[in-house]
N, C-alpha and C positions, 0 to 999 in steps of 0.2 A: 849902030852896033851896041850891044849890051855887054858890059864888062862882066865876066863870070865871077869876079871877086867882089862880092857885096861891099865889104868894109874898105877896100882899097880902090874903089872906083874913083876916077879923077873928077868926074862931073855927075851931078844929079840933075835930071831934066824933068821939069814939071809941065804938064799940059793943062791949061785952063779951058775946059770945054765951053763955058759960057762965052768967053772972049775969043776963043780960038787962037790962043797965044801960047808960046813956049817960053819958059824961063829956065835959064841954065845957072846952076849953083856950083861954084868951084869947091871941090872937095880934096884938092891936092895937098892940103895941110896935113893929112893923115898918111901921106905917102911913105914917109920915113919912120913912122911910129913902130917901135918894136912890138908893142902890145896895145890892145884897146882900139884898134882902127875900126873894127866892126861896131863896137859900142858907140864910138864918136860919130860914125856915120848914121847909126840908128837914132842917136839923139838929134842930129840935124833933121832927119826925116820926120821924127816925132814932132819937132817944133814947126815944120812946114805943114803938118796936118793934112796929108793927101788922103783921098778916098780909096785909092788903089795903089799898090806897090807892085811894079814889074821889075824883076831882077834876074840875073843869070842863074847862079846856083843858090841864091837865097842867103839870108843871114844865118850865122851860126847860132848856137844855143844862147849865149850871153846877149848877143845883139837882138835876137828874137824876144828875149825877156824884156829888153829895154824898150822895144816897140810896143 
């Protein structure tokens, strides 16, 4: 199931095609943030450097800029 809330998704799942492995990153630290959850999630994804991003409703304007 894909969370439609990009910034408040509880987990980020990475698939490594070469190794055929899944890696789960805990993103619950942004759950109670009043502001900036999208930007914080975008920063995590940026640091993970994936080739493709699949998301529910997609990041908002600020998070998109951070990516």
